[in-house]
mmCIF entry with sequence, helices, sheets and N, C-alpha, C, O atoms, coordinates in Angstrom:
data_MODEL
# 
_entry.id   MODEL 
# 
_entity.id                         1 
_entity.type                       polymer 
_entity.pdbx_number_of_molecules   1 
# 
_entity_poly.entity_id                      1 
_entity_poly.type                           'polypeptide(L)' 
_entity_poly.nstd_linkage                   no 
_entity_poly.nstd_monomer                   no 
_entity_poly.pdbx_seq_one_letter_code       
;(UNK)(UNK)(UNK)(UNK)(UNK)(UNK)(UNK)(UNK)(UNK)(UNK)(UNK)(UNK)(UNK)(UNK)(UNK)(UNK)
(UNK)(UNK)(UNK)(UNK)(UNK)(UNK)(UNK)(UNK)(UNK)(UNK)(UNK)(UNK)(UNK)(UNK)(UNK)(UNK)
(UNK)(UNK)(UNK)(UNK)(UNK)(UNK)(UNK)(UNK)(UNK)(UNK)(UNK)(UNK)(UNK)
;
_entity_poly.pdbx_seq_one_letter_code_can   XXXXXXXXXXXXXXXXXXXXXXXXXXXXXXXXXXXXXXXXXXXXX 
_entity_poly.pdbx_strand_id                 A 
# 
loop_
_entity_poly_seq.entity_id 
_entity_poly_seq.num 
_entity_poly_seq.mon_id 
_entity_poly_seq.hetero 
1 1  UNK n 
1 2  UNK n 
1 3  UNK n 
1 4  UNK n 
1 5  UNK n 
1 6  UNK n 
1 7  UNK n 
1 8  UNK n 
1 9  UNK n 
1 10 UNK n 
1 11 UNK n 
1 12 UNK n 
1 13 UNK n 
1 14 UNK n 
1 15 UNK n 
1 16 UNK n 
1 17 UNK n 
1 18 UNK n 
1 19 UNK n 
1 20 UNK n 
1 21 UNK n 
1 22 UNK n 
1 23 UNK n 
1 24 UNK n 
1 25 UNK n 
1 26 UNK n 
1 27 UNK n 
1 28 UNK n 
1 29 UNK n 
1 30 UNK n 
1 31 UNK n 
1 32 UNK n 
1 33 UNK n 
1 34 UNK n 
1 35 UNK n 
1 36 UNK n 
1 37 UNK n 
1 38 UNK n 
1 39 UNK n 
1 40 UNK n 
1 41 UNK n 
1 42 UNK n 
1 43 UNK n 
1 44 UNK n 
1 45 UNK n 
# 
_struct_asym.id          A 
_struct_asym.entity_id   1 
# 
loop_
_struct_conf.conf_type_id 
_struct_conf.id 
_struct_conf.pdbx_PDB_helix_id 
_struct_conf.beg_label_comp_id 
_struct_conf.beg_label_asym_id 
_struct_conf.beg_label_seq_id 
_struct_conf.pdbx_beg_PDB_ins_code 
_struct_conf.end_label_comp_id 
_struct_conf.end_label_asym_id 
_struct_conf.end_label_seq_id 
_struct_conf.pdbx_end_PDB_ins_code 
_struct_conf.beg_auth_comp_id 
_struct_conf.beg_auth_asym_id 
_struct_conf.beg_auth_seq_id 
_struct_conf.end_auth_comp_id 
_struct_conf.end_auth_asym_id 
_struct_conf.end_auth_seq_id 
_struct_conf.pdbx_PDB_helix_class 
_struct_conf.details 
_struct_conf.pdbx_PDB_helix_length 
HELX_P HELX_P1 AA1 UNK A 19 ? UNK A 21 ? UNK A 19 UNK A 21 5 ? 3 
HELX_P HELX_P2 AA2 UNK A 22 ? UNK A 30 ? UNK A 22 UNK A 30 1 ? 9 
# 
_struct_conf_type.id          HELX_P 
_struct_conf_type.criteria    ? 
_struct_conf_type.reference   ? 
# 
_struct_sheet.id               AA1 
_struct_sheet.type             ? 
_struct_sheet.number_strands   2 
_struct_sheet.details          ? 
# 
_struct_sheet_order.sheet_id     AA1 
_struct_sheet_order.range_id_1   1 
_struct_sheet_order.range_id_2   2 
_struct_sheet_order.offset       ? 
_struct_sheet_order.sense        parallel 
# 
loop_
_struct_sheet_range.sheet_id 
_struct_sheet_range.id 
_struct_sheet_range.beg_label_comp_id 
_struct_sheet_range.beg_label_asym_id 
_struct_sheet_range.beg_label_seq_id 
_struct_sheet_range.pdbx_beg_PDB_ins_code 
_struct_sheet_range.end_label_comp_id 
_struct_sheet_range.end_label_asym_id 
_struct_sheet_range.end_label_seq_id 
_struct_sheet_range.pdbx_end_PDB_ins_code 
_struct_sheet_range.beg_auth_comp_id 
_struct_sheet_range.beg_auth_asym_id 
_struct_sheet_range.beg_auth_seq_id 
_struct_sheet_range.end_auth_comp_id 
_struct_sheet_range.end_auth_asym_id 
_struct_sheet_range.end_auth_seq_id 
AA1 1 UNK A 7  ? UNK A 13 ? UNK A 7  UNK A 13 
AA1 2 UNK A 34 ? UNK A 41 ? UNK A 34 UNK A 41 
# 
loop_
_atom_site.group_PDB 
_atom_site.id 
_atom_site.type_symbol 
_atom_site.label_atom_id 
_atom_site.label_alt_id 
_atom_site.label_comp_id 
_atom_site.label_asym_id 
_atom_site.label_entity_id 
_atom_site.label_seq_id 
_atom_site.pdbx_PDB_ins_code 
_atom_site.Cartn_x 
_atom_site.Cartn_y 
_atom_site.Cartn_z 
_atom_site.occupancy 
_atom_site.B_iso_or_equiv 
_atom_site.pdbx_formal_charge 
_atom_site.auth_seq_id 
_atom_site.auth_comp_id 
_atom_site.auth_asym_id 
_atom_site.auth_atom_id 
_atom_site.pdbx_PDB_model_num 
ATOM 1   N N  . UNK A 1 1  ? 287.298 371.378 -31.321 1.00 0.00 ? 1  UNK A N  1 
ATOM 2   C CA . UNK A 1 1  ? 288.098 372.443 -30.743 1.00 0.00 ? 1  UNK A CA 1 
ATOM 3   C C  . UNK A 1 1  ? 287.240 373.702 -30.648 1.00 0.00 ? 1  UNK A C  1 
ATOM 4   O O  . UNK A 1 1  ? 286.527 374.047 -31.591 1.00 0.00 ? 1  UNK A O  1 
ATOM 5   N N  . UNK A 1 2  ? 287.311 374.377 -29.522 1.00 0.00 ? 2  UNK A N  1 
ATOM 6   C CA . UNK A 1 2  ? 286.536 375.608 -29.352 1.00 0.00 ? 2  UNK A CA 1 
ATOM 7   C C  . UNK A 1 2  ? 287.304 376.806 -29.899 1.00 0.00 ? 2  UNK A C  1 
ATOM 8   O O  . UNK A 1 2  ? 288.535 376.828 -29.900 1.00 0.00 ? 2  UNK A O  1 
ATOM 9   N N  . UNK A 1 3  ? 286.566 377.780 -30.353 1.00 0.00 ? 3  UNK A N  1 
ATOM 10  C CA . UNK A 1 3  ? 287.171 379.007 -30.887 1.00 0.00 ? 3  UNK A CA 1 
ATOM 11  C C  . UNK A 1 3  ? 287.494 379.948 -29.732 1.00 0.00 ? 3  UNK A C  1 
ATOM 12  O O  . UNK A 1 3  ? 286.630 380.223 -28.900 1.00 0.00 ? 3  UNK A O  1 
ATOM 13  N N  . UNK A 1 4  ? 288.709 380.437 -29.674 1.00 0.00 ? 4  UNK A N  1 
ATOM 14  C CA . UNK A 1 4  ? 289.117 381.376 -28.633 1.00 0.00 ? 4  UNK A CA 1 
ATOM 15  C C  . UNK A 1 4  ? 288.699 382.795 -29.010 1.00 0.00 ? 4  UNK A C  1 
ATOM 16  O O  . UNK A 1 4  ? 288.817 383.203 -30.166 1.00 0.00 ? 4  UNK A O  1 
ATOM 17  N N  . UNK A 1 5  ? 288.214 383.531 -28.029 1.00 0.00 ? 5  UNK A N  1 
ATOM 18  C CA . UNK A 1 5  ? 287.855 384.929 -28.253 1.00 0.00 ? 5  UNK A CA 1 
ATOM 19  C C  . UNK A 1 5  ? 289.099 385.788 -28.069 1.00 0.00 ? 5  UNK A C  1 
ATOM 20  O O  . UNK A 1 5  ? 289.756 385.699 -27.032 1.00 0.00 ? 5  UNK A O  1 
ATOM 21  N N  . UNK A 1 6  ? 289.436 386.613 -29.049 1.00 0.00 ? 6  UNK A N  1 
ATOM 22  C CA . UNK A 1 6  ? 290.621 387.470 -28.921 1.00 0.00 ? 6  UNK A CA 1 
ATOM 23  C C  . UNK A 1 6  ? 290.477 388.461 -27.766 1.00 0.00 ? 6  UNK A C  1 
ATOM 24  O O  . UNK A 1 6  ? 289.387 388.967 -27.498 1.00 0.00 ? 6  UNK A O  1 
ATOM 25  N N  . UNK A 1 7  ? 291.588 388.727 -27.093 1.00 0.00 ? 7  UNK A N  1 
ATOM 26  C CA . UNK A 1 7  ? 291.633 389.758 -26.058 1.00 0.00 ? 7  UNK A CA 1 
ATOM 27  C C  . UNK A 1 7  ? 292.351 390.966 -26.637 1.00 0.00 ? 7  UNK A C  1 
ATOM 28  O O  . UNK A 1 7  ? 293.379 390.829 -27.301 1.00 0.00 ? 7  UNK A O  1 
ATOM 29  N N  . UNK A 1 8  ? 291.804 392.149 -26.383 1.00 0.00 ? 8  UNK A N  1 
ATOM 30  C CA . UNK A 1 8  ? 292.351 393.382 -26.940 1.00 0.00 ? 8  UNK A CA 1 
ATOM 31  C C  . UNK A 1 8  ? 292.824 394.308 -25.832 1.00 0.00 ? 8  UNK A C  1 
ATOM 32  O O  . UNK A 1 8  ? 292.223 394.367 -24.760 1.00 0.00 ? 8  UNK A O  1 
ATOM 33  N N  . UNK A 1 9  ? 293.895 395.023 -26.098 1.00 0.00 ? 9  UNK A N  1 
ATOM 34  C CA . UNK A 1 9  ? 294.363 396.097 -25.232 1.00 0.00 ? 9  UNK A CA 1 
ATOM 35  C C  . UNK A 1 9  ? 294.202 397.391 -26.023 1.00 0.00 ? 9  UNK A C  1 
ATOM 36  O O  . UNK A 1 9  ? 294.613 397.471 -27.180 1.00 0.00 ? 9  UNK A O  1 
ATOM 37  N N  . UNK A 1 10 ? 293.607 398.396 -25.403 1.00 0.00 ? 10 UNK A N  1 
ATOM 38  C CA . UNK A 1 10 ? 293.321 399.653 -26.097 1.00 0.00 ? 10 UNK A CA 1 
ATOM 39  C C  . UNK A 1 10 ? 294.017 400.794 -25.358 1.00 0.00 ? 10 UNK A C  1 
ATOM 40  O O  . UNK A 1 10 ? 293.802 401.002 -24.164 1.00 0.00 ? 10 UNK A O  1 
ATOM 41  N N  . UNK A 1 11 ? 294.846 401.520 -26.082 1.00 0.00 ? 11 UNK A N  1 
ATOM 42  C CA . UNK A 1 11 ? 295.514 402.704 -25.557 1.00 0.00 ? 11 UNK A CA 1 
ATOM 43  C C  . UNK A 1 11 ? 295.093 403.886 -26.424 1.00 0.00 ? 11 UNK A C  1 
ATOM 44  O O  . UNK A 1 11 ? 295.278 403.865 -27.640 1.00 0.00 ? 11 UNK A O  1 
ATOM 45  N N  . UNK A 1 12 ? 294.532 404.907 -25.802 1.00 0.00 ? 12 UNK A N  1 
ATOM 46  C CA . UNK A 1 12 ? 294.009 406.055 -26.540 1.00 0.00 ? 12 UNK A CA 1 
ATOM 47  C C  . UNK A 1 12 ? 294.750 407.318 -26.121 1.00 0.00 ? 12 UNK A C  1 
ATOM 48  O O  . UNK A 1 12 ? 294.878 407.611 -24.932 1.00 0.00 ? 12 UNK A O  1 
ATOM 49  N N  . UNK A 1 13 ? 295.236 408.062 -27.111 1.00 0.00 ? 13 UNK A N  1 
ATOM 50  C CA . UNK A 1 13 ? 295.830 409.361 -26.857 1.00 0.00 ? 13 UNK A CA 1 
ATOM 51  C C  . UNK A 1 13 ? 294.682 410.360 -26.729 1.00 0.00 ? 13 UNK A C  1 
ATOM 52  O O  . UNK A 1 13 ? 294.141 410.824 -27.733 1.00 0.00 ? 13 UNK A O  1 
ATOM 53  N N  . UNK A 1 14 ? 294.315 410.687 -25.499 1.00 0.00 ? 14 UNK A N  1 
ATOM 54  C CA . UNK A 1 14 ? 293.143 411.524 -25.239 1.00 0.00 ? 14 UNK A CA 1 
ATOM 55  C C  . UNK A 1 14 ? 293.330 412.962 -25.725 1.00 0.00 ? 14 UNK A C  1 
ATOM 56  O O  . UNK A 1 14 ? 292.356 413.708 -25.832 1.00 0.00 ? 14 UNK A O  1 
ATOM 57  N N  . UNK A 1 15 ? 294.557 413.355 -26.016 1.00 0.00 ? 15 UNK A N  1 
ATOM 58  C CA . UNK A 1 15 ? 294.789 414.688 -26.565 1.00 0.00 ? 15 UNK A CA 1 
ATOM 59  C C  . UNK A 1 15 ? 294.360 414.767 -28.028 1.00 0.00 ? 15 UNK A C  1 
ATOM 60  O O  . UNK A 1 15 ? 294.157 415.863 -28.550 1.00 0.00 ? 15 UNK A O  1 
ATOM 61  N N  . UNK A 1 16 ? 294.219 413.626 -28.691 1.00 0.00 ? 16 UNK A N  1 
ATOM 62  C CA . UNK A 1 16 ? 293.964 413.593 -30.135 1.00 0.00 ? 16 UNK A CA 1 
ATOM 63  C C  . UNK A 1 16 ? 292.577 413.082 -30.508 1.00 0.00 ? 16 UNK A C  1 
ATOM 64  O O  . UNK A 1 16 ? 292.280 412.955 -31.696 1.00 0.00 ? 16 UNK A O  1 
ATOM 65  N N  . UNK A 1 17 ? 291.711 412.781 -29.526 1.00 0.00 ? 17 UNK A N  1 
ATOM 66  C CA . UNK A 1 17 ? 290.402 412.214 -29.834 1.00 0.00 ? 17 UNK A CA 1 
ATOM 67  C C  . UNK A 1 17 ? 289.332 412.939 -29.016 1.00 0.00 ? 17 UNK A C  1 
ATOM 68  O O  . UNK A 1 17 ? 289.571 413.330 -27.873 1.00 0.00 ? 17 UNK A O  1 
ATOM 69  N N  . UNK A 1 18 ? 288.177 413.110 -29.599 1.00 0.00 ? 18 UNK A N  1 
ATOM 70  C CA . UNK A 1 18 ? 287.068 413.757 -28.909 1.00 0.00 ? 18 UNK A CA 1 
ATOM 71  C C  . UNK A 1 18 ? 286.451 412.793 -27.891 1.00 0.00 ? 18 UNK A C  1 
ATOM 72  O O  . UNK A 1 18 ? 286.228 411.624 -28.204 1.00 0.00 ? 18 UNK A O  1 
ATOM 73  N N  . UNK A 1 19 ? 286.182 413.267 -26.702 1.00 0.00 ? 19 UNK A N  1 
ATOM 74  C CA . UNK A 1 19 ? 285.571 412.419 -25.678 1.00 0.00 ? 19 UNK A CA 1 
ATOM 75  C C  . UNK A 1 19 ? 284.170 411.959 -26.077 1.00 0.00 ? 19 UNK A C  1 
ATOM 76  O O  . UNK A 1 19 ? 283.648 410.997 -25.515 1.00 0.00 ? 19 UNK A O  1 
ATOM 77  N N  . UNK A 1 20 ? 283.563 412.644 -27.044 1.00 0.00 ? 20 UNK A N  1 
ATOM 78  C CA . UNK A 1 20 ? 282.224 412.278 -27.505 1.00 0.00 ? 20 UNK A CA 1 
ATOM 79  C C  . UNK A 1 20 ? 282.193 410.921 -28.209 1.00 0.00 ? 20 UNK A C  1 
ATOM 80  O O  . UNK A 1 20 ? 281.140 410.287 -28.263 1.00 0.00 ? 20 UNK A O  1 
ATOM 81  N N  . UNK A 1 21 ? 283.318 410.467 -28.746 1.00 0.00 ? 21 UNK A N  1 
ATOM 82  C CA . UNK A 1 21 ? 283.287 409.226 -29.518 1.00 0.00 ? 21 UNK A CA 1 
ATOM 83  C C  . UNK A 1 21 ? 283.947 408.040 -28.815 1.00 0.00 ? 21 UNK A C  1 
ATOM 84  O O  . UNK A 1 21 ? 283.963 406.941 -29.370 1.00 0.00 ? 21 UNK A O  1 
ATOM 85  N N  . UNK A 1 22 ? 284.486 408.225 -27.623 1.00 0.00 ? 22 UNK A N  1 
ATOM 86  C CA . UNK A 1 22 ? 285.203 407.146 -26.945 1.00 0.00 ? 22 UNK A CA 1 
ATOM 87  C C  . UNK A 1 22 ? 284.284 405.945 -26.690 1.00 0.00 ? 22 UNK A C  1 
ATOM 88  O O  . UNK A 1 22 ? 284.672 404.810 -26.968 1.00 0.00 ? 22 UNK A O  1 
ATOM 89  N N  . UNK A 1 23 ? 283.097 406.170 -26.175 1.00 0.00 ? 23 UNK A N  1 
ATOM 90  C CA . UNK A 1 23 ? 282.183 405.058 -25.865 1.00 0.00 ? 23 UNK A CA 1 
ATOM 91  C C  . UNK A 1 23 ? 281.816 404.273 -27.131 1.00 0.00 ? 23 UNK A C  1 
ATOM 92  O O  . UNK A 1 23 ? 281.834 403.042 -27.124 1.00 0.00 ? 23 UNK A O  1 
ATOM 93  N N  . UNK A 1 24 ? 281.487 404.975 -28.208 1.00 0.00 ? 24 UNK A N  1 
ATOM 94  C CA . UNK A 1 24 ? 281.128 404.276 -29.439 1.00 0.00 ? 24 UNK A CA 1 
ATOM 95  C C  . UNK A 1 24 ? 282.338 403.562 -30.041 1.00 0.00 ? 24 UNK A C  1 
ATOM 96  O O  . UNK A 1 24 ? 282.187 402.500 -30.644 1.00 0.00 ? 24 UNK A O  1 
ATOM 97  N N  . UNK A 1 25 ? 283.525 404.126 -29.886 1.00 0.00 ? 25 UNK A N  1 
ATOM 98  C CA . UNK A 1 25 ? 284.741 403.484 -30.360 1.00 0.00 ? 25 UNK A CA 1 
ATOM 99  C C  . UNK A 1 25 ? 284.979 402.171 -29.617 1.00 0.00 ? 25 UNK A C  1 
ATOM 100 O O  . UNK A 1 25 ? 285.289 401.156 -30.242 1.00 0.00 ? 25 UNK A O  1 
ATOM 101 N N  . UNK A 1 26 ? 284.838 402.180 -28.299 1.00 0.00 ? 26 UNK A N  1 
ATOM 102 C CA . UNK A 1 26 ? 285.020 400.966 -27.511 1.00 0.00 ? 26 UNK A CA 1 
ATOM 103 C C  . UNK A 1 26 ? 283.944 399.929 -27.830 1.00 0.00 ? 26 UNK A C  1 
ATOM 104 O O  . UNK A 1 26 ? 284.232 398.733 -27.868 1.00 0.00 ? 26 UNK A O  1 
ATOM 105 N N  . UNK A 1 27 ? 282.713 400.375 -28.058 1.00 0.00 ? 27 UNK A N  1 
ATOM 106 C CA . UNK A 1 27 ? 281.639 399.456 -28.455 1.00 0.00 ? 27 UNK A CA 1 
ATOM 107 C C  . UNK A 1 27 ? 281.978 398.764 -29.771 1.00 0.00 ? 27 UNK A C  1 
ATOM 108 O O  . UNK A 1 27 ? 281.784 397.556 -29.909 1.00 0.00 ? 27 UNK A O  1 
ATOM 109 N N  . UNK A 1 28 ? 282.479 399.518 -30.723 1.00 0.00 ? 28 UNK A N  1 
ATOM 110 C CA . UNK A 1 28 ? 282.849 398.950 -32.019 1.00 0.00 ? 28 UNK A CA 1 
ATOM 111 C C  . UNK A 1 28 ? 283.994 397.951 -31.866 1.00 0.00 ? 28 UNK A C  1 
ATOM 112 O O  . UNK A 1 28 ? 283.968 396.884 -32.478 1.00 0.00 ? 28 UNK A O  1 
ATOM 113 N N  . UNK A 1 29 ? 284.987 398.284 -31.063 1.00 0.00 ? 29 UNK A N  1 
ATOM 114 C CA . UNK A 1 29 ? 286.122 397.390 -30.866 1.00 0.00 ? 29 UNK A CA 1 
ATOM 115 C C  . UNK A 1 29 ? 285.717 396.112 -30.152 1.00 0.00 ? 29 UNK A C  1 
ATOM 116 O O  . UNK A 1 29 ? 286.304 395.057 -30.395 1.00 0.00 ? 29 UNK A O  1 
ATOM 117 N N  . UNK A 1 30 ? 284.716 396.187 -29.268 1.00 0.00 ? 30 UNK A N  1 
ATOM 118 C CA . UNK A 1 30 ? 284.252 395.015 -28.528 1.00 0.00 ? 30 UNK A CA 1 
ATOM 119 C C  . UNK A 1 30 ? 283.638 393.967 -29.464 1.00 0.00 ? 30 UNK A C  1 
ATOM 120 O O  . UNK A 1 30 ? 283.504 392.805 -29.079 1.00 0.00 ? 30 UNK A O  1 
ATOM 121 N N  . UNK A 1 31 ? 283.271 394.352 -30.660 1.00 0.00 ? 31 UNK A N  1 
ATOM 122 C CA . UNK A 1 31 ? 282.746 393.399 -31.641 1.00 0.00 ? 31 UNK A CA 1 
ATOM 123 C C  . UNK A 1 31 ? 283.823 392.414 -32.097 1.00 0.00 ? 31 UNK A C  1 
ATOM 124 O O  . UNK A 1 31 ? 283.504 391.344 -32.615 1.00 0.00 ? 31 UNK A O  1 
ATOM 125 N N  . UNK A 1 32 ? 285.085 392.765 -31.910 1.00 0.00 ? 32 UNK A N  1 
ATOM 126 C CA . UNK A 1 32 ? 286.196 391.965 -32.408 1.00 0.00 ? 32 UNK A CA 1 
ATOM 127 C C  . UNK A 1 32 ? 286.894 391.154 -31.318 1.00 0.00 ? 32 UNK A C  1 
ATOM 128 O O  . UNK A 1 32 ? 287.796 390.370 -31.613 1.00 0.00 ? 32 UNK A O  1 
ATOM 129 N N  . UNK A 1 33 ? 286.488 391.336 -30.069 1.00 0.00 ? 33 UNK A N  1 
ATOM 130 C CA . UNK A 1 33 ? 287.092 390.582 -28.972 1.00 0.00 ? 33 UNK A CA 1 
ATOM 131 C C  . UNK A 1 33 ? 286.767 391.222 -27.635 1.00 0.00 ? 33 UNK A C  1 
ATOM 132 O O  . UNK A 1 33 ? 285.998 392.180 -27.552 1.00 0.00 ? 33 UNK A O  1 
ATOM 133 N N  . UNK A 1 34 ? 287.365 390.676 -26.602 1.00 0.00 ? 34 UNK A N  1 
ATOM 134 C CA . UNK A 1 34 ? 287.178 391.193 -25.245 1.00 0.00 ? 34 UNK A CA 1 
ATOM 135 C C  . UNK A 1 34 ? 288.225 392.266 -24.981 1.00 0.00 ? 34 UNK A C  1 
ATOM 136 O O  . UNK A 1 34 ? 289.424 392.017 -25.111 1.00 0.00 ? 34 UNK A O  1 
ATOM 137 N N  . UNK A 1 35 ? 287.772 393.454 -24.612 1.00 0.00 ? 35 UNK A N  1 
ATOM 138 C CA . UNK A 1 35 ? 288.704 394.536 -24.284 1.00 0.00 ? 35 UNK A CA 1 
ATOM 139 C C  . UNK A 1 35 ? 289.099 394.344 -22.827 1.00 0.00 ? 35 UNK A C  1 
ATOM 140 O O  . UNK A 1 35 ? 288.339 394.678 -21.919 1.00 0.00 ? 35 UNK A O  1 
ATOM 141 N N  . UNK A 1 36 ? 290.294 393.802 -22.609 1.00 0.00 ? 36 UNK A N  1 
ATOM 142 C CA . UNK A 1 36 ? 290.715 393.465 -21.254 1.00 0.00 ? 36 UNK A CA 1 
ATOM 143 C C  . UNK A 1 36 ? 291.545 394.566 -20.601 1.00 0.00 ? 36 UNK A C  1 
ATOM 144 O O  . UNK A 1 36 ? 291.674 394.591 -19.377 1.00 0.00 ? 36 UNK A O  1 
ATOM 145 N N  . UNK A 1 37 ? 292.106 395.467 -21.388 1.00 0.00 ? 37 UNK A N  1 
ATOM 146 C CA . UNK A 1 37 ? 292.880 396.588 -20.865 1.00 0.00 ? 37 UNK A CA 1 
ATOM 147 C C  . UNK A 1 37 ? 292.439 397.847 -21.592 1.00 0.00 ? 37 UNK A C  1 
ATOM 148 O O  . UNK A 1 37 ? 292.392 397.874 -22.822 1.00 0.00 ? 37 UNK A O  1 
ATOM 149 N N  . UNK A 1 38 ? 292.114 398.897 -20.831 1.00 0.00 ? 38 UNK A N  1 
ATOM 150 C CA . UNK A 1 38 ? 291.752 400.183 -21.441 1.00 0.00 ? 38 UNK A CA 1 
ATOM 151 C C  . UNK A 1 38 ? 292.580 401.265 -20.757 1.00 0.00 ? 38 UNK A C  1 
ATOM 152 O O  . UNK A 1 38 ? 292.616 401.335 -19.529 1.00 0.00 ? 38 UNK A O  1 
ATOM 153 N N  . UNK A 1 39 ? 293.230 402.088 -21.528 1.00 0.00 ? 39 UNK A N  1 
ATOM 154 C CA . UNK A 1 39 ? 294.013 403.197 -20.982 1.00 0.00 ? 39 UNK A CA 1 
ATOM 155 C C  . UNK A 1 39 ? 293.812 404.416 -21.853 1.00 0.00 ? 39 UNK A C  1 
ATOM 156 O O  . UNK A 1 39 ? 293.849 404.337 -23.081 1.00 0.00 ? 39 UNK A O  1 
ATOM 157 N N  . UNK A 1 40 ? 293.596 405.551 -21.198 1.00 0.00 ? 40 UNK A N  1 
ATOM 158 C CA . UNK A 1 40 ? 293.564 406.841 -21.889 1.00 0.00 ? 40 UNK A CA 1 
ATOM 159 C C  . UNK A 1 40 ? 294.690 407.687 -21.337 1.00 0.00 ? 40 UNK A C  1 
ATOM 160 O O  . UNK A 1 40 ? 294.879 407.782 -20.124 1.00 0.00 ? 40 UNK A O  1 
ATOM 161 N N  . UNK A 1 41 ? 295.426 408.291 -22.227 1.00 0.00 ? 41 UNK A N  1 
ATOM 162 C CA . UNK A 1 41 ? 296.530 409.165 -21.836 1.00 0.00 ? 41 UNK A CA 1 
ATOM 163 C C  . UNK A 1 41 ? 296.247 410.561 -22.362 1.00 0.00 ? 41 UNK A C  1 
ATOM 164 O O  . UNK A 1 41 ? 295.767 410.739 -23.482 1.00 0.00 ? 41 UNK A O  1 
ATOM 165 N N  . UNK A 1 42 ? 296.557 411.560 -21.519 1.00 0.00 ? 42 UNK A N  1 
ATOM 166 C CA . UNK A 1 42 ? 296.370 412.921 -21.942 1.00 0.00 ? 42 UNK A CA 1 
ATOM 167 C C  . UNK A 1 42 ? 296.933 413.901 -20.926 1.00 0.00 ? 42 UNK A C  1 
ATOM 168 O O  . UNK A 1 42 ? 297.342 413.520 -19.829 1.00 0.00 ? 42 UNK A O  1 
ATOM 169 N N  . UNK A 1 43 ? 296.947 415.149 -21.306 1.00 0.00 ? 43 UNK A N  1 
ATOM 170 C CA . UNK A 1 43 ? 297.401 416.220 -20.421 1.00 0.00 ? 43 UNK A CA 1 
ATOM 171 C C  . UNK A 1 43 ? 296.174 416.715 -19.670 1.00 0.00 ? 43 UNK A C  1 
ATOM 172 O O  . UNK A 1 43 ? 295.371 417.467 -20.222 1.00 0.00 ? 43 UNK A O  1 
ATOM 173 N N  . UNK A 1 44 ? 296.023 416.302 -18.422 1.00 0.00 ? 44 UNK A N  1 
ATOM 174 C CA . UNK A 1 44 ? 294.829 416.622 -17.629 1.00 0.00 ? 44 UNK A CA 1 
ATOM 175 C C  . UNK A 1 44 ? 294.964 417.945 -16.876 1.00 0.00 ? 44 UNK A C  1 
ATOM 176 O O  . UNK A 1 44 ? 294.083 418.299 -16.092 1.00 0.00 ? 44 UNK A O  1 
ATOM 177 N N  . UNK A 1 45 ? 296.052 418.675 -17.104 1.00 0.00 ? 45 UNK A N  1 
ATOM 178 C CA . UNK A 1 45 ? 296.252 419.935 -16.360 1.00 0.00 ? 45 UNK A CA 1 
ATOM 179 C C  . UNK A 1 45 ? 295.425 421.072 -16.923 1.00 0.00 ? 45 UNK A C  1 
ATOM 180 O O  . UNK A 1 45 ? 295.482 422.189 -16.410 1.00 0.00 ? 45 UNK A O  1 
# 
């Protein structure tokens, strides 16, 4: 039996996180599976 790779969905509250760490955060999460959905939410006004 083959091992299935987990698929991850990532939702980030962009009002609460520094844009400087988003890329490294996604890189770290990719170690645990395939990030198939990425969404950032924030007040862009």
